matplotlib code that plots the C-alpha trace (Angstrom):
import matplotlib.pyplot as plt

x = [-51.3, -49.6, -47.8, -49.1, -47.0, -47.1, -49.3, -46.0, -44.7, -48.1, -48.1, -44.8, -45.3, -48.4, -47.3, -44.1, -46.0, -49.0, -45.8, -44.4, -47.1, -47.8, -44.6, -44.8, -48.2, -46.6, -43.7, -45.9, -48.0, -45.1, -43.8, -47.4, -47.2, -43.6, -44.7, -47.5, -45.6, -43.0, -45.2, -47.5, -44.3, -42.1, -44.8, -43.6, -39.8, -38.1, -35.1, -36.9, -39.5, -37.3, -35.2, -38.2, -39.2, -35.5, -35.7, -39.0, -37.0, -35.2, -38.2, -39.5, -36.3, -34.6, -37.5, -38.3, -34.7, -35.1, -38.2, -36.8, -34.1, -36.3, -38.5, -35.6, -34.3, -37.3, -38.0, -34.8, -35.4, -38.8, -37.3, -39.2, -35.8, -35.2, -34.5, -31.6, -29.6, -30.7, -32.0, -34.6, -38.2, -39.2, -38.4, -41.4, -42.9, -42.9, -43.7, -41.1, -42.1, -46.3, -46.2, -43.5, -43.0, -39.4, -36.7, -35.4, -31.9, -31.1, -34.5, -34.8, -38.8, -39.3, -42.6, -41.0, -38.3, -41.1, -42.7, -43.0, -40.9, -41.8, -45.2]
y = [40.4, 36.7, 37.3, 35.4, 33.3, 33.2, 30.2, 28.2, 28.6, 28.0, 24.9, 23.2, 23.5, 21.9, 19.3, 18.6, 18.4, 16.1, 13.3, 14.5, 13.9, 11.0, 9.3, 10.2, 8.6, 5.4, 5.9, 6.1, 3.3, 1.0, 2.5, 1.4, -1.9, -2.7, -1.0, -3.3, -6.5, -5.6, -5.4, -9.0, -10.6, -9.9, -11.5, -15.0, -14.2, -11.4, -11.2, -10.8, -8.6, -6.4, -6.4, -5.3, -2.8, -1.5, -1.2, 0.5, 3.3, 3.5, 3.6, 7.1, 8.6, 7.1, 7.8, 11.3, 12.1, 10.6, 12.1, 15.5, 15.1, 13.8, 16.6, 18.7, 17.5, 16.5, 20.7, 21.3, 18.9, 20.5, 24.1, 25.2, 27.5, 30.8, 32.6, 34.7, 31.9, 28.9, 26.8, 24.9, 26.6, 23.7, 24.3, 22.7, 24.3, 27.2, 29.8, 32.4, 31.2, 31.6, 34.5, 36.7, 35.3, 34.9, 32.7, 30.1, 30.6, 34.1, 35.8, 38.0, 38.6, 35.4, 37.1, 40.1, 38.0, 35.5, 38.3, 38.6, 40.8, 43.3, 44.1]
z = [48.2, 46.0, 43.3, 40.1, 37.9, 34.1, 32.7, 31.3, 34.9, 36.5, 34.5, 35.0, 38.6, 39.2, 37.0, 38.7, 42.2, 40.7, 40.0, 42.7, 45.3, 43.5, 44.5, 48.0, 48.6, 46.9, 49.6, 52.4, 51.5, 51.2, 54.4, 55.7, 54.3, 55.9, 59.1, 59.5, 58.1, 60.4, 63.5, 62.8, 61.7, 65.0, 67.0, 66.5, 64.6, 66.5, 64.4, 60.7, 62.0, 63.6, 60.7, 58.3, 60.8, 60.6, 56.6, 57.0, 58.4, 55.4, 53.2, 54.1, 54.6, 51.1, 49.2, 50.0, 49.0, 45.6, 44.8, 45.7, 43.6, 40.5, 41.2, 40.6, 37.4, 36.1, 36.2, 34.5, 31.8, 31.0, 31.4, 34.8, 35.8, 36.7, 34.0, 35.7, 37.6, 35.7, 39.2, 39.8, 40.7, 42.5, 45.5, 47.9, 49.7, 47.0, 49.6, 48.0, 44.1, 44.7, 47.3, 45.6, 42.7, 43.3, 42.6, 45.7, 45.0, 43.5, 45.1, 41.7, 40.3, 38.3, 36.7, 35.5, 33.3, 32.1, 30.4, 26.7, 24.9, 23.2, 25.4]

ax = plt.figure().add_subplot(projection="3d")
ax.plot(x, y, z, "-o")
ax.set_aspect("equal")
plt.show()
């Protein structure tokens, strides 16, 4: 049975995930355009075309790393952190967090710790 996250954590997760996915779509779009341009140009100007193709390999790798770092910083900035260890809870693919309600780093329950005090 999947664990349920407190509403404020669920909202923060969805907010960061939407922006994260939007950035990844842009990265794929830029990569596709560079690849097509490199293939088209390489038919007439080999050196320039292959340079563009080589650069198009850097875009997805560097882009994914930058977006992942941004997402972790953003999660800390909006308070989407583990109440036990302070680590970012944004760790795609979120299997541990969504299925068990546990922090991806310290493995302690986030759902219980986030429950309102005195309830």
